[in-house]
N, C-alpha and C positions, 0 to 999 in steps of 0.2 A: 498489707503487701501490695495491693493494688495501687495506691497513691505512690509508693515508692517506685513502682515500674513506670508510671506515668512521668515521674520526675526525671527518671534516667532518659526516656524518650525524648523529653522536652530538651535536656542539655545536649543530646546527640543532634538534634535539628538545629540547635542554636549554633553550635560548632560548625555544622555544615554550611550554614548561612554566612557566618563569619569568614570562613575560608573562601567561599565564593565572592564575598564583597572585597577580600585581600586581592584576589586575583583579578577582579575587575579594576580595582584601584591601581594595580601593577600596570595595567595596559593603558590607563588614562594618562593623558598629557595635557598639561595647562599651556595654552598659547594665548597671550594677550588677554589674560583673564578668563577666557573661554576654554571649556574642557573638551579636548578631542578624545574620542573614545573608540580605538581600534578594536575590531572583533576578537583578535588574537594579539599576543606578544609581538611588538614591533620587530624584535630580532627573528622570530620565527617567520614572520610574513617576508621580510627582506631577504632572509636566507634562502627560503624556498624559491623565491622569485629569482635570485641570483643564480641557483642551480640551474633552473630551466634556461635562462638567458645564456648562461655560460656554456651549456652543453650545445645549444643551437649556434652559438658564436663559433665553437670549435668546428662544427659541421660546415661553416662557410668555406674555409681553407680547405678542408678535407674534400669537399665536393669538386672544388677547383683543381685540386691535385688529381683527382680521379679522372677529369675531364682532359688534362693537359697531355696525356700520351695519345689521345685520339685527335684532338683539336690544337694542341699547342697552349701555353699558358695564357698568351695574350688575347687570341680569339676566344678562349674559354671565359675571360674576364670582360669582354666588351659589354655584354648586357646583364652582367651578373647583379649590380648595384640596381639596375631598374627593377630586376626581379625582386630584389629585396624589399624596396619601395613598394611595389605591388602587394607582396605579401602582408606588409605592414597595413596598407590601407584596408585590403579585404579583412584582415584581423580585426581593425577598428570596428569598420561596418558590422561583421558578423557578431562581435560582443555586445554592440549596442543594440542590435536586432533582437537577441536572444534574451537580453535583460529587459527589454521593452515588453516582451511577451512572458516575462517571468519564467523563462526555460532555463534548465541548468546548462552551463557550459561544458564543464567536464572534459575539456581538451587534453589534459594531461594524461587522461587514460589511454589516448590514441597515439602519443608521442612517440613512444618505444617501439610498438609493432610497426608503425611507419617508416621509422628509422632503419628498422632491420630489412625492410624492402628496398631501401634506396640502392645498395650494390647490385641486387638482382636486377632492378629495373634499368640500372645504368647499364649493365652488361648486355641486356637485350637490346637497348635502344642504340648502342654503338655500332650495331650492324648496319645501322641506316645512316652513318656519318657522311657518306658520299651523297646520298639524296638530300640529306639536310644542308651540307655545306658547312663551312668554319664559322659563319655568323649565326644562322638560325639553329644548328645542331646543339651547341651548349645551352642555349637558351630553352629550347624545346625540352631537352633531357632534364634540366633542372626544374623546368615547369612541373614535370611528372615525377620528380624525385625529392630534391632538396627543399625546394620552396613550400610544397605541403608540409613538411616536417617544421620549417620555420613558422608557417602560419598557424600551426597547432601550438608552437612554443610560444609565441606571441600572444596568443589567445589565452594560453594556460597562465602566463606570467600576469597578464591583465586580471585574470580570475583571482589569483593569489593576491595581487596588490588591491583588489577591491576590499578585501577585509581590512584595509586602513580606514574604512568607512569615513570617507571625506564627504558625504552628502551634506553636512552642515555647512559647507563652503559653496553650496550650489549644485545642480545637477550635472552642468557642464563640467565643472571642475572634477567632480567624482568620476565622471565617464572618461574625460581626456586625459587626466594626470597619469592613471596607470599605462595607457597606451603610448604615450609620449615619453614617459620615463622608461618604458620597456624597450622602446625603439633606440633611444640615444644610450642606454645602457648596453644594449646589445651591439651597437655600433662600436662603442669603445672597447669592448671585449673582442671583437673581431679583429682590430687593429693589434691588439696584443697576441692573439692566436696566429695571425700572419707572421708576426715577428718570431714567436717561440717555436711553433711546429717545424719549420725548416731545420732547426738545430738538432731535433731528436729523431727526424725521420731516418728509419733504418737502423736505429740503435737496439732494437728488440723485435720480436715477432709481433708485439702489440702496436709498435710505431711503424706501420706500414699503412698504406692507403686502405686496403680492406680490414687490416687489423684494428685501425683507428674507428672506422665505420662500425664495426662490430662492438668495440669497446663503448663508444658514445651511445649506442642503442641499448647495450647492457645496463650501463650506468643509469640511463633514464628509467628502464624498467624497475630497477632496484629502489631508486629514489622515490619514484612516483607511483610505486607499488600498483601498477596496471593490472587490471583484471584480465586483460585480453592478451597475455602473453603467449598462450597457446597457438594464437593465429600466426605468431612469428616463427614458429618451428619450421615449417618448410622452407621459410627465407634463409633461416640460420643453415639448414642442410644444404640448401643450393650453394650459398656462398663457400661454405668449407669444402664441398666435395665436387661442384660443378662450375664454379665461376672461375674462368681463366685468369682473372685478375688477383685472385687470392692465392698467396704463395704456399703451396703444399705439394707433396709428391704427385698426387693424383690429379690436381688441377694443372700441374705443368706437363703431364702426360697428355691432358686434354688440349693444351695449347699447342704442343708439338703435333698432335694429331691433325689438328686444324691447319696448322702452317705448312704441314707436308703437302696439302693440295696445292700449295703455292711453291713448293719445293724449297721451303726454308725450314730451319730449325731453331730452337732457342737454346743457346749454349749457358747463358747466365743472365740473371737479373736481379735488381735491388732498388729499394727506394734510398735516396741521398739527399744532400743539401739543395743541390741544383734540380733535382727532378727524378724521374723514373729512368735508370740506367739499364741497358740491356745489351748483350752481345748476340747478334744473329749471324747464322750461316745461310748463304744461299748455294744449293746444290746443282741448280741447273747451270748458271753462269760462273760458279766458282769463285765466290768472293766472301769476305766477312766484314761485318759492320758493328761499329759502337754507336749505339743510340741513346739520346737524351730526350724524353718526352716526344714531341712530334719533330723531332731534328735530328740529323746524323752529324755526329761529331767526327767521323773519319772512317775509312775502311780500306781493305787491301784485297787485291786479286791473289788468290792462292796458287800454287804451282800445280797445274793439271798436266796430264799427257798432252792434250791439245796445246796448250800454252807453251809447253817445251818445244813443240814444233815451231813456234813462232819466235823462239830465241829467249823466251823467259827463263831466267835461273834462280831468281830471287822474288820474293813476294813484292808486288808493285802497289803503290797507292792508286786507289780509284779516283782520287780528285788530284787534279795537276798542281792546284795552289799550294799543296804542302811540299811538293819538291821545289817549286818556284822560290818558296821562302828560303831555301837553303843558298840561294844565289847570293844572299847576303855575305857569304864567305869569299865570293868572287870579286868582290868591289876592291878594286886597287887602292892600295895605301903607299904612302912614301917609302916605308921601310918594311921589309919582309920579316915576318915573324912566324915561325912554324906553329903548326896547330897546336901541338903538346904544351905550347906556351901561352896559349889564349884561354880566355874565359868567356862563357856565353850565358845568358840569362834567358829563359823561355818564360813568357807569361801565358799560361793556358797550355794544356797538354795534348787533348783529344786522344788519337790512339798512339801519338808519339813519333810520327813518321820522321820529321826534321830532328827532334831530339835524339832519335837513335842513330840518325847519320851523323850528327856532331859528336856523339859519344864514340861512335866508331872511327871517327877522324882523329880522335884523342884529345879533343877539346874538353877542358874542365867545365862541365855543364850543370847549371842550377835550373830547376824547374819549380815554378810556383803555380800550384794548381789548388783551387778552392775545394774541389770535391775528392775525398778519399777513394771513393768507389771508381772513379775515372782512372785515377793512378792505378789502383789495383787491378782493374780489368786490362789497362793498356800493357801492365806487366805481364799478367797471366796469359792473355789471349792475343797480344800483338807483339810479344817478345822485346818489349822496352826493356834495354840493359839496366842492371841495378847500380851500375857504378857511376851514380851522379847525386848530386845534392837535392833532396826532396824537400819541399816546403809546402805543406798543406795549410794555406792560409788566405785570406782575402787580400789579393793584391794591391788594393788601394792603400790598406794601413800598412802592409809590408814594405811597399815602394816608398811610402813617405818616411818610414822609419829608416830604411836602409839609404835613402838619399842623404840623410843627415849623418849617418853613423860611417858610410863607406862610399863617398862619391868616387867617380871614375874608376868604377870596379870592373866593367866588362868591356870586352872587344866587340861583341855582338850581342844585340838585343833581338829577340823575336817575340811579337806581340801578336798572340792569334788567340783571340776570344770571340765567340758566337755560339748562341744557342737560341731556340725557340722562335726564330724568325726576325730577331732583332739584336743589335748589339748591346752589351751592358754599358749603358751610358757613362758610368762613373769611370770606366776605363778608357774614356776617349776625350775626357776634359783637359783643358789646357793645363791645369794644375797636375794631373796624373802624368801627362806627357812630359812635362818639365821635370817631373821626378825621374823619369827614365832617361832624359837628356842629362840629369846631374849623374846618373849610374854609369852613362856611356863614357868610355875613355875619348880623349880629344880627336885621336884618329880612328875612333871606332865606327861601326855602321849599325843601323837599326832596319828590320823589315817588318812592317805592320800590315796585317791581313785584315781588310775590311769588307763585309759583305752587305750589300744594301740595294735598293732600288733607285738607279740613277735617274728616274724620272720624279723622284720626290727630292725634297730640300735636305734631308739628314746627310746624305754622302757629302754635298758640298760643304756643309757646316763642319763636319769631322775633317774633311781634307784641308779647308781653310785652317782649322786648328792645328793640324800637324804641320803645315807649311810655316805656320807662326812661331812654332817651336824649334823646328829644324830648317836651317836655311837653304839646305840643298837636297831636293828630292826628285824621284822620278816614279811614275805611277804606271802598273801594267795590270791587264786583265787576264783572266785564265781561260776566257773563250775567245773565238775570233770576232772581229769588229762586225761582221755581217750576221751574228747571231742576233735573233729578234728579242730574245730574253732580257728584260730590263733589270732583273734582280741578279747582280753579277758579284763575284769576288774580285776585289781588286787588291794588289799588292803594293805597298808604298815603300820604296827603298829610300833611305835618308842617311845623310853624314852630317858632321857638325862643322865641317869645314866647307869654304865656297870653291874648292878645288873641283874640277869637272868629276862627276860620278860616272865612272866608267866600270865595266865588267871585264876581267881577264879571260881568255879562253879556258874552258874546263878541260880537265885531263882524265885519262882513264881513273885515276885514283879518286876523283870527285865523283865519278859515276857510281862507284860502288857495285858495279855489274848491273845496274839498273837501267832498263830501257826508257823508263819515264825520265830519269835524270838526263839521259842522253838527249831526249826530246825537248827538255825545258830548261837545261842549264848551259848557258845562261839564258835569260828570257829573250825570245824573239823581238825584234825591234817592232814587228807588225803588231804586237799586242800592246805596245805602249799607248797610253792615253795622255792628254794633257788637261790640266785643271780647268781652263776656259770652256772645254768641250763637255763638261759635266753640268748640265743645265740646273736641275734640281726644281722642276716645276715650273709654275708662273712667277714664283717669287724671284726677285733679282738679287743677287748677293754682290756685296762689295768686299774689299780685302779686310775690312774690320770685323766681318762676321765670324765668330768662333764660339766654340762651346766652352763655358766655364762652370765651375761648380756652383750650384744654386741655380742654374740655368737649364737644368736637364729637361725640364718640360717642354722647351723648344723643339728638342728631338723627339721626346716621347709622345708627343701629340700625333706624330706620324705612323708610330709603331702598329697602330691597328691595321691600316691598309698594308704595310709592308708585311706584316706578319701573315695575313691572309693570301697574299701573293706567294709567300714562302710556303705556307700550307699547300697550295695548288702544285708547286714545284715538287715538294716532298712525295706527293701522291703520285707523281710520275716515276719516282725512284723505285718505290715498293708498292705492291699491291695494297689495296684497302684492308684486306683481312689480316695483313701482317700488322699495320698500324693500330686495328681494332682489337686484335687479341694479343695485348701486350702482356 
């Protein structure tokens, strides 16, 4: 019996060795006659590295989105790429140092717990936004939140890729290849995340800023089987029950308790394709605002007993520019056509001040707005009438399509787009404006609202482009000429003919019982400015300077400076606590 048992044991041992050899052979790869022997199956190695880097890449735009309501999307991005490169350099050095001392890296174990604390730390750091400012604030915040997560992720990916076992190609190749591959793979994934995430924002509770932060941290913990997840419990509880930026009943109550100290209240909020959208009410001065990130899309004075004494009988816009846009109706035309036989196109909505007036006048009105939440809030909280044609679409593609399908369709076009401290460049190119020109009837008129810093080149480039498309224009500002502020709104009125552009006198019907309309319709001659008087910094412009598709970078390079100035302006409109507790 004994020999038989020994024989069985020998067979078992032999089978085990055969399986081990088969597994080793499965991971071996022959390259140029040499055998490359990864420590694990290549698919497993690359799959694990991909998961780590993909989650880190998702964290990049999520972190930027979280910063945008406090700093604006442009200031938030100024030093973001520098921080990414810094994290990559430190990760490479740290991995090399640990390997030289034969110490375990084990970075994957810390990714998830650290990721859970990102929303906690960000909510605490936002309170110092005024002290830190729009340039340093985003970088300091990410230096203590997202960049450590990225550092651990890059180290973890390098650790996983080290199982590729590239030592036979030299020490430098074995050390540098995982780090370089991780960085470039991460960068490619970030570009994909930047394109993908805005399309799903706000579509479910998971696809909100705080929801995505929790989701990424949770997936990391599950995939990497972190043994330190217990440390994340306080962070999860804080985010769900104490963080004002998390959308829940209790956290909304916390927001309103904080805002009450500044005599504000939050009426609604949501994440959407263009950013964080909210409706705020000021109870001290009596006005309501529509906010997008660190910018105000519009607002109106409510009817209070005090205002009734001044003669106010209807809600009034807090910004004169929105009533000035309505002066496009007052431009004289050769033939009189009643309002109810006219058609108007609005590019951009805001709270809907001018569109509401046009609809009230009986004009057949089409509104193109990219953000469905903006349209929803304008209807629910700012009384935008529903009897209009709603188009939720990207205006660039819609205008290109409509210009071919239905030229000369509109008597009036109102172009009013702006958010985040800078103009959407694609909507001010020669090609886009030419599309609007095609859609405008021969005797029609267009009003274009442009906000920018007249000390910088972009306003002059944009205005040159407008004048290149429309042969007859006049420019007005919404503030007095002696106002020292250089970041201003300009309204450009244009026609397609060379006949003198003149406004008829407004009537009581044009005013719609509004005090603001009485003051700004038609625009005062004292607010008119002329193109040669808009300098644009040190650069000297000629008549050929204009913005065309593919040349958007010529304007974008000045966005950082303009957005920082806009941030300062916005901080004068509302207290810091209102911006920080979004």
